Backbone bond lengths (Angstrom), bond angles and torsions (degrees), N, CA, C in turn:
res aa  C-N    CA-C-N  psi(-1)  N-CA   C-N-CA  omega(-1)  CA-C   N-CA-C  phi
1 M - - - 1.426 - - 1.546 110.19 -
2 A 1.336 117.82 -6.69 1.436 119.06 178.76 1.527 110.87 -63.13
3 S 1.341 117.66 -37.77 1.439 119.05 179.19 1.532 110.10 -69.26
4 L 1.335 118.77 -32.28 1.430 121.68 175.34 1.539 110.64 -63.41
5 S 1.315 117.45 -42.76 1.476 121.43 178.87 1.522 108.50 -60.58
6 R 1.315 118.18 -41.50 1.478 120.32 -179.05 1.548 110.19 -66.87
7 V 1.300 117.93 -41.83 1.474 121.59 179.38 1.521 110.32 -63.22
8 L 1.358 116.63 -41.34 1.468 119.23 -179.74 1.510 110.33 -65.85
9 R 1.347 118.73 -38.87 1.445 120.83 177.34 1.538 110.75 -61.73
10 V 1.332 116.59 -46.32 1.467 120.58 -179.88 1.525 109.59 -62.36
11 A 1.356 116.16 -46.26 1.462 119.77 -177.07 1.524 112.15 -62.84
12 A 1.303 116.37 -37.49 1.466 119.24 -177.73 1.530 112.27 -70.03
13 T 1.322 117.18 -23.34 1.455 120.74 -178.62 1.515 113.65 -99.30
14 C 1.339 117.51 -5.10 1.465 119.31 179.37 1.508 111.12 -66.64
15 P 1.345 117.55 135.65 1.481 118.10 175.96 1.515 110.32 -68.69
16 R 1.301 115.40 145.50 1.448 121.18 -178.87 1.532 110.23 -100.56
17 G 1.310 116.88 148.93 1.440 122.11 -178.60 1.532 112.37 -78.81
18 R 1.302 118.24 -12.63 1.484 120.43 -177.51 1.495 109.95 -117.16
19 A 1.290 115.22 158.72 1.484 119.25 179.27 1.511 109.61 -69.94
20 A 1.325 115.59 147.40 1.468 120.31 179.62 1.535 108.48 -70.80
21 W 1.296 113.73 145.26 1.471 118.66 178.89 1.517 109.61 -70.26
22 N 1.287 116.36 146.37 1.445 120.81 178.09 1.546 107.07 -84.24
23 L 1.303 114.64 104.20 1.464 120.13 -176.09 1.515 111.62 -100.52
24 G 1.333 119.35 6.39 1.437 122.30 177.85 1.498 113.93 69.78
25 L 1.302 118.22 27.34 1.458 120.83 -179.08 1.530 110.08 -100.04
26 Q 1.318 114.69 148.75 1.462 120.40 179.52 1.507 109.90 -83.41
27 P 1.337 118.78 147.48 1.461 120.60 178.20 1.520 110.88 -64.56
28 L 1.312 116.12 149.77 1.416 123.09 179.61 1.526 110.58 -70.70
29 A 1.333 116.54 136.91 1.473 120.03 -179.88 1.536 107.23 -64.74
30 T 1.335 115.63 138.83 1.453 119.56 -178.25 1.506 112.99 -79.77
31 E 1.326 117.87 -20.83 1.451 120.34 -178.32 1.525 108.83 -77.16
32 A 1.320 114.85 118.05 1.482 119.69 179.67 1.510 108.46 -113.90
33 R 1.297 115.22 135.54 1.442 121.32 176.57 1.499 109.80 -119.79
34 P 1.328 117.58 137.95 1.473 118.97 176.42 1.540 110.19 -66.18
35 T 1.304 114.60 150.13 1.451 119.87 177.63 1.527 108.91 -85.30
36 T 1.296 116.19 159.81 1.451 119.77 173.91 1.519 106.86 -104.43
37 E 1.302 115.23 144.33 1.469 118.28 -178.68 1.509 110.50 -102.24
38 K 1.292 115.24 146.94 1.447 119.93 176.89 1.545 107.52 -87.61
39 S 1.270 114.92 154.66 1.462 117.87 176.94 1.542 105.98 -86.50
40 V 1.312 115.15 113.16 1.450 121.31 -178.82 1.526 109.43 -117.74
41 P 1.349 117.52 146.07 1.451 119.68 -175.76 1.516 114.74 -70.37
42 Y 1.342 118.54 -17.92 1.468 119.41 -176.03 1.534 113.14 -97.55
43 Q 1.320 117.91 21.78 1.450 118.59 177.40 1.526 112.41 -73.16
44 R 1.265 119.43 -13.94 1.447 123.09 179.28 1.539 109.38 -103.64
45 T 1.305 116.24 142.03 1.448 117.36 175.52 1.525 107.97 -85.39
46 L 1.315 116.21 164.78 1.440 120.08 -179.64 1.544 110.51 -62.27
47 K 1.290 116.58 -37.00 1.471 120.03 -178.95 1.508 109.03 -66.98
48 E 1.332 118.58 -43.85 1.481 121.58 177.64 1.530 110.69 -63.75
49 E 1.330 116.18 -38.52 1.472 120.96 179.73 1.496 109.90 -63.47
50 A 1.353 116.69 -42.68 1.462 119.81 -178.80 1.544 111.17 -68.04
51 Q 1.320 117.80 -34.43 1.435 121.14 -178.80 1.507 111.22 -84.16
52 G 1.328 118.43 -7.41 1.451 122.02 179.95 1.521 113.87 69.65
53 A 1.363 115.83 22.71 1.476 119.17 -179.21 1.505 110.05 -72.86
54 S 1.291 116.53 141.48 1.474 119.20 175.23 1.520 109.30 -84.85
55 V 1.298 115.20 133.91 1.463 120.80 -177.55 1.519 108.32 -105.52
56 V 1.287 114.98 126.22 1.473 119.99 176.30 1.516 105.47 -91.60
57 P 1.333 118.01 120.12 1.486 119.68 177.36 1.494 112.93 -55.70
58 Q 1.295 116.78 132.31 1.438 122.62 -179.40 1.541 109.52 -103.71
59 G 1.307 117.19 137.93 1.461 120.75 176.51 1.516 110.25 -93.19
60 P 1.285 116.55 -171.94 1.442 120.23 178.71 1.531 111.08 -63.88
61 S 1.344 116.71 154.81 1.485 121.09 -177.63 1.528 110.07 -64.41
62 Q 1.298 117.88 -26.36 1.461 121.86 174.33 1.515 106.97 -140.52
63 P 1.320 117.13 152.01 1.491 117.79 178.83 1.517 109.54 -59.16
64 L 1.320 115.99 140.00 1.451 119.74 -179.70 1.545 109.77 -78.37
65 P 1.293 116.83 139.10 1.467 119.15 177.75 1.529 111.67 -70.75
66 S 1.302 116.62 156.70 1.455 119.24 -178.94 1.526 112.04 -75.22
67 T 1.346 116.37 -23.62 1.476 119.18 175.88 1.542 107.37 -139.20
68 A 1.333 113.49 160.41 1.477 119.02 177.21 1.546 106.17 -151.86
69 N 1.299 113.73 147.33 1.480 119.45 176.43 1.520 110.10 -80.38
70 V 1.318 116.64 -36.15 1.470 121.07 -179.43 1.537 107.98 -138.44
71 V 1.330 116.29 133.76 1.471 120.12 174.99 1.513 105.48 -120.64
72 V 1.372 114.09 121.45 1.460 121.06 175.97 1.513 105.02 -102.06
73 I 1.333 117.29 125.25 1.443 121.67 -178.07 1.551 107.92 -105.21
74 G 1.285 114.21 120.06 1.469 120.77 179.48 1.516 111.39 105.62
75 G 1.337 114.42 119.37 1.473 118.38 -177.58 1.509 113.72 -103.70
76 G 1.338 115.13 40.01 1.461 120.70 174.79 1.505 110.70 -82.68
77 S 1.299 116.88 -164.94 1.441 120.85 -178.15 1.512 112.37 -61.08
78 L 1.342 118.56 -40.13 1.466 119.10 -179.18 1.533 111.97 -78.60
79 G 1.319 118.34 -34.85 1.487 120.47 177.64 1.522 110.51 -65.11
80 C 1.337 115.70 -43.86 1.467 119.33 179.16 1.512 110.47 -64.93
81 Q 1.330 117.42 -40.39 1.456 120.22 178.53 1.520 111.51 -64.43
82 T 1.334 116.31 -39.54 1.470 120.00 178.25 1.524 110.55 -59.81
83 L 1.317 116.01 -46.79 1.476 120.21 -179.31 1.529 110.25 -64.18
84 Y 1.342 116.32 -40.12 1.455 122.50 177.94 1.539 110.91 -57.57
85 H 1.341 115.75 -46.99 1.475 118.73 -178.62 1.508 112.16 -70.51
86 L 1.324 118.06 -35.15 1.479 120.17 173.84 1.510 110.80 -61.45
87 A 1.348 118.94 -42.79 1.434 121.52 178.56 1.515 111.37 -63.70
88 K 1.346 116.70 -39.99 1.467 120.36 178.67 1.541 111.97 -64.37
89 L 1.330 115.46 -30.54 1.461 120.43 178.12 1.518 112.78 -80.06
90 G 1.332 115.44 -6.17 1.473 118.97 179.86 1.528 114.71 83.97
91 V 1.356 115.06 16.49 1.469 118.67 178.72 1.534 109.21 -74.58
92 G 1.327 116.32 120.74 1.434 121.53 177.24 1.493 110.80 -93.72
93 G 1.323 116.30 162.29 1.455 120.45 176.60 1.501 114.06 71.01
94 A 1.337 117.02 30.20 1.446 120.31 175.44 1.534 109.73 -95.55
95 V 1.331 116.81 135.27 1.443 121.18 -176.92 1.542 107.37 -126.85
96 L 1.324 116.44 135.39 1.471 121.14 176.35 1.523 107.10 -106.90
97 L 1.329 117.64 127.07 1.449 122.71 177.06 1.533 110.02 -108.62
98 E 1.298 115.75 129.70 1.450 123.03 177.59 1.528 107.81 -138.51
99 R 1.307 118.04 135.10 1.475 118.64 -175.98 1.520 112.04 -72.25
100 E 1.295 119.55 -23.48 1.479 123.07 179.13 1.526 108.38 -124.55
101 R 1.332 116.14 -126.17 1.448 121.57 178.31 1.541 107.85 -99.31
102 L 1.326 114.62 161.88 1.452 118.07 177.07 1.527 108.86 -59.15
103 T 1.329 114.86 142.34 1.456 125.43 -179.48 1.526 113.62 59.17
104 S 1.342 118.85 23.10 1.453 120.11 -178.43 1.521 113.22 -90.79
105 G 1.289 118.39 -6.81 1.447 120.77 -178.52 1.537 112.08 -90.78
106 T 1.337 115.81 -125.60 1.468 119.81 -176.46 1.539 111.35 -61.72
107 T 1.317 118.26 -34.81 1.476 120.44 177.67 1.526 111.05 -58.53
108 W 1.340 116.16 -40.96 1.455 119.90 177.99 1.505 111.24 -68.45
109 H 1.339 116.48 -42.87 1.475 120.06 -176.57 1.518 111.49 -61.33
110 T 1.287 118.20 -27.09 1.481 121.35 177.07 1.501 110.86 -93.81
111 A 1.308 116.70 14.04 1.453 122.12 178.47 1.522 112.23 55.62
112 G 1.340 115.03 36.95 1.445 117.69 178.69 1.528 115.51 81.82
113 L 1.322 116.69 2.52 1.465 119.45 -178.91 1.513 110.47 -69.47
114 L 1.296 117.70 136.06 1.443 122.16 170.77 1.536 106.18 -112.07
115 W 1.312 113.48 95.11 1.479 119.50 -175.44 1.543 107.97 -58.51
116 Q 1.304 116.24 147.11 1.443 120.85 177.17 1.493 111.40 -91.31
117 L 1.303 118.40 -26.38 1.453 121.41 -178.50 1.506 110.44 -106.48
118 R 1.338 114.96 125.97 1.459 123.90 177.39 1.519 106.32 -136.74
119 P 1.342 117.53 165.31 1.473 120.87 -174.89 1.529 115.52 -65.82
120 S 1.365 117.96 -23.13 1.454 118.30 -177.86 1.505 111.20 -121.10
121 D 1.329 115.23 152.36 1.476 120.62 -178.32 1.530 109.55 -65.84
122 V 1.325 119.13 -31.33 1.452 120.70 178.85 1.521 110.35 -64.85
123 E 1.351 117.67 -43.87 1.457 121.05 176.94 1.534 111.90 -63.12
124 V 1.330 117.63 -40.31 1.450 121.87 177.58 1.527 110.63 -58.30
125 E 1.316 116.06 -45.85 1.476 121.33 -179.92 1.503 112.48 -68.78
126 L 1.339 117.96 -41.09 1.479 119.64 176.70 1.528 111.61 -62.76
127 L 1.329 116.72 -41.33 1.449 117.83 179.93 1.528 112.37 -71.26
128 A 1.306 117.52 -32.75 1.477 120.48 174.29 1.519 110.19 -61.37
129 H 1.344 114.56 -44.27 1.473 119.17 179.24 1.533 111.28 -64.12
130 T 1.356 116.19 -42.13 1.459 121.09 178.68 1.521 109.59 -60.01
131 R 1.331 118.06 -44.74 1.484 120.20 179.43 1.505 110.47 -62.07
132 Q 1.323 118.16 -39.36 1.487 122.23 176.70 1.533 110.94 -58.90
133 V 1.321 115.06 -47.24 1.471 120.07 -177.94 1.510 110.45 -63.65
134 V 1.337 114.93 -50.22 1.469 120.38 -176.24 1.510 113.02 -69.65
135 S 1.294 117.77 -40.84 1.491 120.47 -173.83 1.544 112.42 -82.28
136 R 1.340 118.87 -24.99 1.453 119.11 -176.57 1.518 114.65 -131.57
137 D 1.321 116.46 -54.55 1.472 120.82 -170.82 1.502 113.64 -59.01
138 L 1.320 117.56 -48.60 1.476 120.14 -174.66 1.536 111.24 -64.30
139 E 1.302 116.28 -41.23 1.480 119.63 179.49 1.528 109.89 -64.16
140 E 1.336 117.03 -42.90 1.473 119.51 178.50 1.508 111.81 -64.07
141 E 1.319 116.48 -37.80 1.447 122.09 -176.84 1.528 114.47 -74.49
142 T 1.320 114.03 -40.44 1.498 118.82 -173.62 1.512 113.42 -106.20
143 G 1.296 118.51 -19.27 1.468 120.26 -175.22 1.514 111.97 78.19
144 L 1.334 118.57 7.70 1.455 122.74 179.32 1.513 110.38 -106.71
145 H 1.323 116.62 134.54 1.479 119.65 178.16 1.534 109.40 -76.54
146 T 1.315 116.92 132.95 1.475 120.86 -177.38 1.502 112.96 -84.43
147 G 1.319 117.63 -12.57 1.444 120.51 -178.04 1.546 112.87 88.16
148 W 1.336 115.04 14.11 1.478 121.07 -177.60 1.524 110.14 -63.63
149 I 1.293 116.49 132.08 1.476 123.36 173.18 1.560 106.07 -129.32
150 Q 1.311 115.54 121.75 1.469 119.78 179.32 1.508 108.55 -84.64
151 N 1.348 116.25 119.47 1.455 120.65 176.12 1.507 108.89 -145.06
152 G 1.295 116.14 -178.01 1.444 120.56 179.55 1.523 110.77 -110.94
153 G 1.300 115.89 -171.92 1.425 120.29 179.33 1.529 111.78 -155.72
154 L 1.310 116.49 168.61 1.445 122.08 179.28 1.523 110.74 -120.23
155 F 1.326 115.78 130.21 1.456 120.05 167.75 1.543 105.52 -99.11
156 I 1.282 116.82 128.65 1.460 121.90 -175.30 1.533 110.75 -105.12
157 A 1.341 115.24 121.94 1.454 121.43 179.33 1.546 108.63 -99.90
158 S 1.328 116.61 122.61 1.473 119.96 178.05 1.516 112.49 -104.96
159 N 1.359 116.72 -0.71 1.460 119.55 175.44 1.549 108.96 -149.50
160 Q 1.313 115.48 170.36 1.465 119.66 -176.86 1.522 111.99 -65.36
161 Q 1.274 119.46 -38.31 1.454 122.33 -178.90 1.536 109.08 -61.20
162 R 1.332 118.04 -44.82 1.462 120.59 179.81 1.553 109.67 -67.09
163 L 1.343 117.33 -38.53 1.465 119.13 177.79 1.505 110.47 -62.24
164 N 1.326 119.34 -40.63 1.470 120.83 176.34 1.529 112.74 -62.37
165 E 1.331 114.69 -39.41 1.487 119.64 176.70 1.534 110.37 -60.91
166 Y 1.349 117.48 -42.52 1.447 120.41 -179.82 1.514 112.80 -70.75
167 K 1.334 116.32 -28.38 1.460 120.10 175.23 1.529 109.87 -67.64
168 R 1.349 117.53 -38.13 1.470 121.89 176.54 1.542 108.55 -65.07
169 L 1.330 117.56 -42.31 1.453 120.56 177.61 1.524 111.11 -60.00
170 M 1.354 115.77 -41.04 1.444 119.60 179.22 1.539 110.59 -62.83
171 S 1.302 118.46 -41.05 1.466 121.94 177.60 1.523 111.33 -62.00
172 L 1.340 115.65 -42.98 1.463 119.52 177.37 1.515 110.42 -64.04
173 G 1.327 117.00 -39.97 1.447 121.54 179.03 1.524 110.87 -62.06
174 K 1.316 117.82 -41.06 1.447 119.76 178.98 1.509 111.49 -61.58
175 A 1.342 116.52 -38.49 1.469 119.66 177.74 1.532 112.13 -63.48
176 Y 1.328 117.53 -28.04 1.434 121.92 178.91 1.538 115.20 -100.41
177 G 1.336 113.67 8.49 1.460 118.61 177.83 1.537 114.85 73.53
178 I 1.332 116.19 22.23 1.461 121.39 -179.34 1.511 108.56 -92.94
179 E 1.306 117.88 123.33 1.443 121.53 179.15 1.532 109.96 -65.24
180 S 1.297 117.12 124.10 1.473 121.46 179.81 1.522 108.38 -154.15
181 H 1.323 115.05 147.56 1.461 121.59 -177.46 1.537 109.82 -142.74
182 V 1.302 116.38 148.80 1.468 121.60 169.78 1.531 104.52 -98.60
183 L 1.353 113.37 121.25 1.456 120.05 -175.49 1.518 110.76 -106.51
184 S 1.322 115.33 150.61 1.454 121.05 172.21 1.530 108.86 -74.59
185 P 1.303 119.04 163.64 1.486 118.98 175.25 1.527 111.93 -56.63
186 A 1.340 118.04 -39.21 1.476 119.47 179.73 1.525 111.55 -65.08
187 E 1.346 116.98 -40.23 1.479 118.62 178.52 1.546 110.93 -67.56
188 T 1.307 115.05 -34.81 1.498 117.66 177.38 1.500 110.48 -66.23
189 K 1.355 116.37 -42.48 1.474 120.24 178.12 1.512 111.66 -61.34
190 S 1.329 119.21 -34.03 1.454 119.94 179.04 1.541 110.87 -70.05
191 L 1.313 117.79 -30.84 1.476 121.61 176.14 1.514 112.14 -75.40
192 Y 1.334 114.55 -39.48 1.473 121.44 -175.58 1.530 108.31 -132.67
193 P 1.362 116.68 86.56 1.467 120.79 -172.49 1.526 114.45 -60.57
194 L 1.317 119.26 -23.53 1.456 121.65 -177.98 1.541 112.56 -77.89
195 M 1.327 117.17 -7.99 1.489 119.20 -175.74 1.505 109.89 -73.68
196 N 1.339 114.60 138.30 1.441 122.50 173.70 1.525 107.30 -89.64
197 V 1.342 116.71 104.43 1.446 120.17 -177.09 1.531 112.16 -93.40
């Protein structure tokens, strides 16, 4: 996802050929003040704690402005895409807040996967749009490859309740034209031989 972060930064700063829409927003204050950090017990990772490494508290990558027109919380795939679209619309004074690095949260935990099936139709449509932007639009706009690889995934049901949930997801997927199947343990094992079924 590091290449995606780079592409999003380039795309957000590209000049646009059309005038920005008047969205009635106030310009961002130019005076920026650094934030102060609280002393929190979880600033050290378990590995650093075990090694006895001293951790120097790190502040934001840039001083936070005193005001903002829009604050996007979370720098995952959807947060980055939201900021990207705001920049394309000409919205000034937008700030993205992430507790670590861009895409280091849930987006990282799924290894950059943008699942096609989610419990609500709104999420399914948002993710479809995100895949469109990441897999085609950004590369066409910036000339930079995002690193997108189209692949599939497995949801694993370990009980009947979870299996029923995945069957509902499959039905929703069919309504949106998303290929999805409920597999038997043997079929799953043939797709992923390392799985303990």
